[in-house]
C-alpha positions in Angstrom: 0.6 7.5 12.6 -1.3 7.6 15.8 -2.6 4.2 16.9 -6.2 5.5 16.7 -5.6 6.7 13.1 -4.1 3.3 12.2 -7.1 1.4 13.7 -9.5 3.7 11.8 -7.7 3.0 8.5 -7.9 -0.7 9.2 -11.7 -0.3 9.9 -11.0 -1.9 13.3 -13.1 0.5 15.5 -16.8 0.1 16.1 -17.5 2.2 19.2 -15.4 4.4 21.6 -16.7 5.7 24.9 -14.8 9.0 24.4 -13.0 9.3 21.1 -11.4 12.6 21.7 -10.3 11.7 25.2 -8.7 8.4 24.0 -6.9 10.1 21.2 -5.4 12.6 23.6 -4.5 9.9 26.1 -2.7 7.7 23.5 -0.7 10.7 22.1 0.5 11.8 25.5 1.9 8.6 27.0 2.2 4.9 26.9 -1.2 3.5 28.0 -1.9 0.2 29.7 -4.9 -1.6 28.2 -6.5 -5.0 28.4 -8.6 -7.5 26.6 -9.9 -10.8 28.1 -10.9 -14.2 27.0 -12.9 -16.8 29.0 -11.5 -20.4 29.1 -14.7 -22.0 27.7 -12.5 -24.4 25.7 -8.8 -25.5 25.5 -8.1 -23.4 22.4 -9.0 -20.1 20.9 -10.4 -19.9 17.4 -9.7 -17.2 14.9 -12.7 -15.2 16.0 -11.1 -14.7 19.4 -8.0 -13.2 17.7 -9.8 -10.1 16.4 -9.6 -7.9 19.6 -6.2 -9.3 20.5 -4.7 -8.2 17.2 -5.8 -4.7 18.2 -4.1 -5.3 21.5 -0.9 -6.3 19.6 -1.1 -3.1 17.5 -1.2 -1.0 20.6 1.9 -3.0 21.8 3.8 -2.3 18.6 2.9 1.4 19.0 4.7 1.4 22.4 1.7 0.8 24.7 1.4 -1.8 27.5 -1.1 -4.7 26.9 -2.6 -6.8 29.7 -4.1 -10.1 28.6 -6.7 -11.4 31.0 -7.7 -15.1 31.1 -11.1 -15.4 32.8 -10.5 -18.1 35.3 -13.4 -16.7 37.4 -15.7 -15.4 34.6 -15.1 -18.7 32.8 -16.8 -20.6 35.6 -20.0 -18.4 35.1 -20.3 -18.0 31.3 -20.9 -14.8 29.3 -24.5 -14.7 28.1 -23.4 -12.6 25.1 -24.6 -14.0 21.7 -26.5 -16.9 23.3 -30.2 -17.7 23.6 -29.9 -20.4 26.2 -28.0 -21.1 29.4 -24.4 -22.2 29.1 -23.5 -25.6 30.6 -21.2 -25.0 33.5 -17.8 -26.7 33.5 -16.1 -28.2 36.5 -13.4 -26.1 38.2 -10.8 -28.7 37.2 -11.8 -28.3 33.5 -11.8 -24.5 33.7 -8.2 -24.7 35.1 -7.1 -27.0 32.4 -8.5 -24.5 29.8 -6.8 -21.6 31.6 -3.4 -23.3 31.4 -4.0 -24.1 27.7 -5.1 -20.6 26.7 -2.3 -19.0 28.8 0.3 -21.1 26.9 -1.4 -20.1 23.6 -1.4 -16.4 24.4 2.3 -16.5 25.5 3.2 -18.2 22.2 1.4 -15.5 20.2 2.0 -12.3 22.0 5.0 -12.7 24.4 8.5 -12.7 22.9 11.8 -13.3 24.7 12.9 -9.7 24.3 9.5 -8.2 25.2 8.4 -8.0 28.7 5.6 -5.4 28.1 2.8 -8.0 27.9 1.3 -8.9 31.3 -0.8 -12.0 31.8 -3.4 -12.0 34.5 -6.2 -14.3 35.7 -9.3 -12.8 37.3 -9.7 -15.8 39.6 -6.8 -14.4 41.6 -8.7 -11.3 42.8 -12.3 -12.7 42.9 -11.7 -16.1 44.7 -11.7 -14.5 48.2 -14.7 -12.2 47.7 -17.5 -13.5 49.8 -21.2 -13.1 49.0 -21.7 -10.2 51.5 -18.8 -8.3 50.1 -20.0 -8.9 46.5 -23.5 -7.5 47.3 -22.4 -4.6 49.5 -19.2 -3.5 47.8 -20.1 -4.1 44.2 -23.8 -5.0 43.7 -24.9 -1.8 45.4 -23.4 0.1 42.5 -25.5 -1.5 39.8 -29.0 -0.6 38.9 -31.2 -3.5 37.9 -33.0 -1.2 35.4 -29.7 -0.4 33.7 -28.6 -4.0 33.6 -31.8 -5.1 32.1 -31.5 -2.5 29.3 -28.1 -3.9 28.2 -28.4 -5.6 24.9 -26.8 -8.8 26.1 -29.5 -9.2 28.8 -32.4 -7.7 27.0 -32.0 -10.3 24.2 -32.4 -13.0 26.7 -35.4 -11.9 28.6 -37.9 -13.8 26.5 -36.0 -17.1 26.6 -34.9 -16.5 30.2 -31.6 -15.9 31.9 -30.3 -17.1 35.3 -29.0 -14.9 38.0 -25.6 -16.5 37.4 -25.3 -15.3 33.8 -27.1 -12.0 34.7 -24.3 -11.3 37.2 -21.6 -11.7 34.6 -21.4 -8.0 33.8 -20.7 -7.3 37.5 -17.8 -9.7 37.6 -16.3 -8.2 34.4 -16.8 -4.7 35.8 -14.8 -5.8 38.9 -12.0 -6.9 36.6 -11.8 -3.5 35.0 -11.9 -1.8 38.4 -9.1 -4.0 39.7 -6.9 -3.5 36.7 -7.5 0.3 36.8 -6.5 0.4 40.5 -3.6 -2.1 40.4 -2.2 -2.3 36.9 -2.8 1.3 35.7 -5.1 0.1 33.0 -7.1 2.8 31.3 -8.6 1.1 28.3 -10.6 -2.1 27.7 -10.8 -3.5 24.2 -13.4 -6.1 23.2 -15.7 -7.3 20.5 -18.9 -5.4 19.7 -20.9 -7.7 21.9 -18.9 -6.6 24.9 -20.0 -2.9 24.8 -22.5 -3.4 27.6 -19.9 -5.1 29.8 -17.3 -2.5 29.1 -19.6 0.5 29.9 -20.7 -1.2 33.1 -17.0 -1.4 34.1 -16.5 2.2 33.3 -19.6 3.1 35.5 -18.2 1.1 38.4 -14.8 2.8 38.1 -16.3 6.3 38.2 -18.5 5.4 41.1 -15.5 4.1 43.1 -12.8 6.5 41.9 -14.7 9.6 41.0 -16.3 11.0 37.9 -13.0 12.4 36.5 -11.4 9.0 36.4 -9.8 8.6 33.0 -10.9 5.2 31.7 -12.0 4.3 28.2 -13.6 1.6 26.2 -13.2 0.5 22.6 -15.0 -2.2 20.6 -14.2 -4.0 17.4 -16.8 -4.3 14.6 -18.7 -7.6 14.2 -17.0 -9.4 11.4 -19.1 -11.1 8.7 -18.1 -12.6 5.4 -19.2 -10.9 2.2 -22.0 -13.5 1.8 -23.4 -12.5 5.3 -22.3 -15.6 7.1 -20.3 -15.6 10.3 -16.6 -15.2 10.0 -14.3 -18.0 11.3 -16.3 -21.0 10.3 -15.7 -23.6 7.6 -17.6 -26.6 6.5 -15.7 -28.5 9.2 -16.6 -26.0 12.0 -14.6 -23.4 13.8 -11.0 -22.6 12.7 -9.0 -23.3 15.9 -5.5 -22.1 16.7 -4.6 -25.4 18.2 -2.9 -27.5 15.4 -4.4 -30.7 16.8 -7.9 -29.3 16.3 -7.3 -27.4 13.0 -4.1 -28.6 11.2 -1.7 -25.9 9.9 -2.6 -27.0 6.3 -6.4 -26.5 7.0 -5.6 -23.2 8.7 -3.5 -22.1 5.7 -6.3 -23.2 3.3 -9.0 -21.2 5.2 -7.1 -18.0 4.5 -6.0 -18.9 1.0 -9.6 -19.5 0.0 -10.8 -16.1 1.2 -13.3 -14.4 -1.1 -12.0 -11.5 -3.2 -14.6 -9.3 -1.4 -13.1 -10.2 2.0 -9.4 -10.5 1.6 -8.4 -6.9 1.8 -10.5 -6.5 5.0 -8.7 -9.6 6.5 -5.3 -8.2 5.5 -6.1 -5.0 7.4 -7.5 -6.8 10.4 -5.2 -9.7 10.9 -1.8 -8.8 9.4 0.9 -6.4 10.4 1.6 -5.4 6.8 2.0 -1.7 6.1 -0.7 0.5 4.5 1.4 0.6 1.3 1.8 -3.2 1.1 -1.9 -3.8 1.7 -2.9 -1.1 -0.9 -0.6 -2.8 -3.4 -2.3 -6.1 -2.8 -5.7 -4.5 -3.1 -4.7 -3.3 -6.5 -3.7 -6.9 -7.5 -7.2 -8.1 -6.3 -8.8 -5.5 -8.6 -6.6 -6.0 -11.7 -5.3 -9.6 -11.4 -7.7 -11.5 -9.2 -6.9 -14.9 -10.8 -3.4 -14.8 -9.4 -4.8 -14.6 -5.8 -1.7 -12.9 -4.5 -3.5 -11.2 -1.7 -5.0 -14.6 -0.5 -1.6 -16.3 -0.7 0.0 -13.4 1.3 -2.8 -13.5 3.9 -2.4 -17.3 4.3 1.3 -17.0 4.7 1.2 -14.1 7.2 -1.5 -15.7 9.4 0.0 -19.3 9.3 3.4 -17.9 10.2 2.0 -15.8 13.0 0.0 -18.6 14.6 2.1 -21.7 13.8 5.6 -20.5 12.9 7.8 -20.8 9.8 8.3 -24.5 9.8 4.6 -25.4 9.8 3.9 -22.7 7.3 6.4 -24.3 4.9 4.8 -27.7 5.5 1.3 -26.3 4.7 2.7 -24.7 1.5 4.4 -28.0 0.6 1.1 -29.9 1.0 -0.7 -27.3 -1.0 1.8 -27.4 -3.9 1.8 -31.2 -4.0 -2.0 -31.4 -4.1 -2.1 -28.8 -6.9 0.6 -30.5 -9.0 -0.3 -34.1 -8.2 3.2 -34.8 -6.9 1.9 -36.9 -4.0 5.1 -38.9 -3.5 6.9 -35.7 -2.4 4.9 -35.8 0.8 5.6 -37.7 4.0 3.0 -40.0 5.5 2.3 -37.4 8.2 1.8 -34.6 5.6 -0.6 -36.8 3.7 -2.6 -37.5 6.9 -2.8 -33.8 7.4 -3.5 -32.8 3.9 -6.2 -35.4 3.3 -7.9 -35.2 6.6 -11.2 -34.0 5.2 -11.2 -36.1 2.1 -13.1 -39.4 1.5 -11.2 -42.1 3.4 -11.3 -45.9 2.9 -9.6 -48.8 4.6 -8.0 -51.7 2.7 -6.1 -54.8 3.7 -2.5 -55.4 2.5 -3.5 -58.1 0.0 -2.3 -57.6 -3.6 -5.3 -57.0 -5.9 -6.1 -56.1 -9.4 -6.8 -52.3 -9.6 -10.3 -52.8 -11.0 -11.4 -55.1 -8.2 -9.6 -53.0 -5.6 -11.4 -49.7 -6.7 -14.8 -51.4 -6.7 -14.3 -53.3 -3.4 -13.4 -50.1 -1.7 -16.3 -48.2 -3.2 -14.3 -45.6 -5.0 -15.8 -46.9 -8.2 -19.5 -47.9 -8.4 -18.9 -50.8 -10.9 -16.2 -52.7 -12.7 -17.5 -51.3 -16.0 -17.0 -47.7 -14.7 -13.6 -48.6 -13.2 -12.4 -50.0 -16.6 -13.7 -47.0 -18.4 -12.0 -44.5 -16.1 -8.7 -46.4 -16.2 -8.7 -46.7 -20.0 -9.4 -43.0 -20.3 -6.5 -42.1 -17.9 -8.8 -40.7 -15.3 -7.3 -42.7 -12.4 -4.0 -41.9 -10.7 -2.3 -43.8 -7.8 0.0 -41.7 -5.7 0.2 -39.1 -8.4 1.0 -41.5 -11.2 -1.6 -42.1 -13.9 -2.7 -45.7 -14.4 -3.7 -46.9 -17.9 -3.4 -50.6 -17.7 -6.3 -52.7 -16.6 -3.9 -55.5 -15.4 -2.2 -53.1 -12.9 -2.0 -54.6 -9.4 -2.1 -52.6 -6.1 0.4 -53.9 -3.5 1.3 -52.9 0.0 4.7 -51.8 -1.2 3.0 -48.8 -3.0 1.8 -47.3 0.3 3.6 -44.1 1.2 5.2 -44.6 4.6 3.7 -48.0 4.6 0.4 -46.4 5.5 -1.4 -44.6 2.7 -2.3 -44.9 -1.0 -3.8 -41.8 -2.7 -6.3 -42.3 -5.5 -7.2 -39.4 -7.8 -10.2 -39.7 -10.0 -10.4 -37.0 -12.6 -8.7 -33.7 -11.8 -9.8 -33.0 -8.3 -11.5 -36.0 -6.7 -9.0 -37.4 -4.2 -9.5 -40.4 -1.9 -7.3 -41.5 1.0 -6.8 -45.3 1.4 -5.4 -46.4 4.7 -3.8 -49.8 4.8 -4.9 -51.8 7.8 
């Protein structure tokens, strides 16, 4: 299957600057293409992954990806999708973010036996351009009228846009020109919000290299959840690739909790499963949705891709323990990860009667309610049901000497930290 046909089947193409020309180009030879990300933070989130998964598909089809980290554009800030000016970071912070994103990209897309992926930083070719060169060699090729008409700029005219952010599309165009001239790059891939920047780059290439220059652009559709909300967010905020910001368990759970209406789309976008495998899972969604096989597969594929086999197994172990109530099978570190977003209380190490302990912590509103719940068997400590009102809670019960887990009813967990 031609790479373009595969992307169309996966619903991964929004716009192409020349569909017939790009199809012909990709059938005839291995193509160099690029996608970029600005170092606005020290980690990507899953929304950033969308165009890079397309880049990876080109790589698997035998093409040559270039990953651009925007060490220069990151100091300016892309106005795309914003209604106010971005706060500028220090150059030192930008460089720290560049280093972090470079390491993240290498982990995801560069393997020991694969030297096809090239990593570049646009600061390398922009740092020595002085303001006169910028205006004469590049600015002269851009019409203010055309720049104002770009969606990303037009949407900011009422609220205001600085010359700094206005000039972003010129800098990104310089990137494409440089990569076209020096890295044989003929295709830029980006999100749907990058269409204006991509076409500006193509215009610059043709003004500098001639109207017949073979360069192309391709954008990915904006991804929304079935309920119309933005993809990649949870109640706790963005889903980050850095395990310190979003734990592997939380990452796994995000995908495992995908809506039936979204899961097949996510399988197409984010996994490298075959058409036959995805269609079989789609059938399971239609006929046996309660088994959630598609969601489990999606969660496993994505957690394995981003975090590796070991952390995937840890996430599955935490998930299984919370479902079964077998809390003691978890280590203290796994409990800390699995209960990160659950109600947390702090207790001293003094031995106490369970009724007093639950009320003092605030897990139960009154001693009467605590006694009632204990008598009915609604309280479990570290996965073991408590029925006796005389039960005492001791420091020795803490898992790893650190945590005691209280379950009230079937699903209401609380994490108690011993201080």
